[in-house]
C-alpha positions in Angstrom: -8.6 7.4 17.6 -5.3 5.5 18.0 -3.5 3.2 15.6 -5.3 0.2 14.3 -3.3 -2.9 15.6 -1.5 -4.4 12.6 0.5 -7.7 12.9 3.0 -9.3 10.6 1.4 -12.0 8.4 -2.1 -10.5 8.7 -4.0 -10.3 5.4 -5.9 -7.2 4.3 -8.4 -7.0 1.5 -8.0 -10.7 1.0 -4.7 -10.2 -0.9 -2.2 -8.0 1.0 0.0 -9.9 3.5 1.8 -7.8 6.0 5.6 -8.4 5.9 7.1 -5.7 8.2 6.7 -2.2 9.6 8.4 0.5 7.6 7.8 3.3 10.1 5.3 5.4 12.0 4.5 9.0 12.7 1.9 11.1 14.4 -0.9 10.3 12.0 -0.2 6.8 10.8 1.9 3.6 10.5 3.3 2.3 7.2 3.8 -1.4 6.5 5.4 -3.4 3.8 2.9 -5.8 2.3 3.2 -8.5 -0.4 0.3 -8.6 -2.8 -1.3 -12.0 -3.6 -3.3 -10.4 -6.5 -2.7 -12.0 -9.9 -4.7 -9.2 -11.7 -2.1 -6.4 -11.4 -4.3 -3.8 -13.1 -6.0 -3.2 -9.7 -2.8 -2.7 -7.8 -1.2 0.6 -7.0 2.4 1.6 -7.6 4.1 -1.9 -7.9 7.7 -2.4 -7.1 9.8 -4.6 -9.3 11.3 -7.5 -7.3 13.1 -10.3 -9.1 11.6 -13.2 -7.1 8.4 -14.9 -8.1 5.3 -16.0 -6.1 4.3 -19.5 -5.2 3.0 -20.2 -8.8 6.4 -19.3 -10.2 5.0 -17.3 -13.1 3.7 -14.1 -11.6 6.2 -11.7 -10.0 5.5 -10.9 -6.4 4.4 -7.3 -5.8 5.5 -5.4 -2.8 3.5 -2.3 -1.7 3.2 0.1 1.2 0.1 0.0 3.3 -0.6 3.1 5.3 -2.8 2.8 8.3 -4.2 6.2 9.3 -5.5 7.1 12.8 -9.3 7.1 12.9 -10.1 10.6 14.3 -12.0 12.7 11.8 -9.3 15.3 11.2 -6.8 12.5 10.4 -9.3 11.1 7.9 -9.5 14.5 6.2 -5.7 14.6 6.0 -5.6 11.1 4.5 -8.2 12.0 1.8 -6.1 15.1 0.9 -3.0 12.9 0.7 -4.9 10.4 -1.6 -5.9 13.2 -3.9 -2.4 14.5 -4.1 -1.0 11.0 -4.8 -3.6 10.5 -7.5 -2.6 13.8 -9.1 1.1 12.7 -9.1 0.3 9.3 -10.6 -1.7 10.9 -13.4 1.1 13.4 -14.2 3.7 10.6 -14.1 1.6 8.6 -16.7 1.2 11.8 -18.8 5.0 12.4 -18.8 5.9 8.8 -19.6 3.6 8.6 -22.7 
C-alpha cells in the first residue's frame, strides 16, 4: 500500500509523459505530465502553454497526474476527491456559460 514508483519520462495511458514531480503527501504523489493526445476533448483541465508539440500545430498540454496509494481507505478518499473535482468542473462550466 505504498506509492507506485513513477519515473521521469515514463508514459501513462499511452499519452501522458512524466516531466517532473510536483510534490507528495501522506496519500499520494503528484507529477507534471505532458499530454501527447491530439484529441483534446478527452483531456482534463488543460493548461495554456505557448509552446507547441513536435507537429508544430497542436499546443502541448500540461496536466497534473496524481498517484494515490493503493490501500482501500486511500482509494475511497481518491474516489471522493474525483467526485468533488467533477462537481467543481461542472459548476465552473455553468458559471462560464
